[in-house]
C-alpha positions as CSV (number, residue, x, y, z in Angstrom):
1,X,70.9,86.2,113.9
2,X,73.8,87.4,111.5
3,X,74.5,90.5,113.9
4,X,75.0,88.1,116.9
5,X,77.2,85.5,114.2
6,X,79.3,88.5,113.5
7,X,79.5,90.3,117.0
8,X,80.2,86.7,118.5
9,X,83.2,86.5,115.4
10,X,84.7,89.8,116.4
11,X,84.8,89.0,120.3
12,X,86.6,85.1,119.2
13,X,89.0,87.8,116.4
14,X,89.9,90.3,119.1
15,X,91.3,87.8,121.7
16,X,93.2,85.3,119.4
17,X,95.0,88.4,118.2
18,X,95.5,89.3,121.5
19,X,96.5,85.4,122.3
20,X,98.7,85.4,119.2
21,X,100.2,89.0,120.5
22,X,101.5,88.1,123.8
23,X,102.5,84.5,123.0
24,X,105.2,85.7,120.4
25,X,105.3,89.0,122.4
26,X,105.1,91.0,119.3
27,X,104.3,94.0,120.5
28,X,107.8,94.5,121.4
29,X,110.6,96.1,119.4
30,X,112.8,92.6,118.6
31,X,108.9,91.2,117.6
32,X,108.5,93.8,115.8
33,X,112.1,93.9,114.1
34,X,111.4,90.6,113.8
35,X,108.2,90.6,111.9
36,X,110.3,93.4,109.2
37,X,113.4,91.0,108.7
38,X,110.7,87.7,107.9
39,X,109.0,90.3,105.8
40,X,112.3,91.4,103.7
41,X,113.7,87.7,104.0
42,X,110.6,86.7,102.1
43,X,110.7,89.5,99.6
44,X,113.8,88.7,99.1
45,X,113.4,85.4,98.5
46,X,110.5,86.5,96.1
47,X,112.9,88.8,94.2
48,X,115.5,85.8,93.6
49,X,113.1,83.1,92.4
50,X,111.4,86.1,89.7
51,X,114.1,87.1,88.7
52,X,115.6,83.1,87.8
53,X,112.7,82.4,86.1
54,X,113.3,85.6,84.2
55,X,116.4,85.2,83.3
56,X,116.1,81.0,82.7
57,X,113.9,82.3,79.9
58,X,115.2,84.9,78.2
59,X,118.4,82.4,78.1
60,X,116.5,78.8,76.6
61,X,115.8,80.2,73.3
62,X,119.2,81.7,73.0
63,X,119.7,85.4,73.1
64,X,120.6,87.3,70.2
65,X,120.1,90.9,68.4
66,X,117.7,93.6,70.0
67,X,117.2,90.8,73.1
68,X,120.7,91.2,74.2
69,X,120.1,95.0,75.5
70,X,117.3,93.9,77.3
71,X,118.5,91.0,79.0
72,X,121.5,93.3,80.2
73,X,119.2,95.9,81.6
74,X,117.5,93.1,83.3
75,X,120.6,92.2,84.7
76,X,121.9,95.5,85.9
77,X,117.7,96.1,87.4
78,X,118.2,92.2,89.3
79,X,121.6,93.9,91.1
80,X,120.0,96.7,91.9
81,X,116.6,94.5,93.3
82,X,118.3,92.2,95.3
83,X,121.2,94.3,96.6
84,X,118.7,96.9,98.0
85,X,116.3,94.1,99.1
86,X,119.8,92.0,101.0
87,X,120.5,95.4,103.0
88,X,116.7,95.5,103.9
89,X,117.0,91.8,105.3
90,X,120.6,92.2,107.1
91,X,119.5,95.2,108.3
92,X,116.9,94.3,110.1
93,X,118.5,91.1,111.2
94,X,121.4,93.0,112.9
95,X,119.0,95.3,114.3
96,X,116.8,92.3,115.6
97,X,119.5,90.3,117.1
98,X,120.9,93.6,119.4
99,X,117.1,94.1,120.3
100,X,116.8,90.5,121.5
101,X,119.6,90.1,122.7
102,X,119.9,94.1,124.4
103,X,116.6,93.2,125.9
104,X,116.1,93.0,129.8
105,X,114.8,89.9,131.2
């Protein structure tokens, strides 16, 4: 009985994946770049939110003494992370639009 359910589930899952790929054109280069730009945008959003929460937590009890250096290096790390994620996001977004507007109809 479990084998029959598992087999039915696999068949349904196969057709669901097939429909999603065909409906949203995820098997094209523009579709792949769209997925990459969505993932990189989400990554950028998470990095900025995490850094804002961390900086807020660092500054609430007033930074003094030995914490100044840790906050400084955290801000340098934040800048590096955000700039690399932003470059990845904008690059993938530009390539996505180039592929989307240059593909044949």
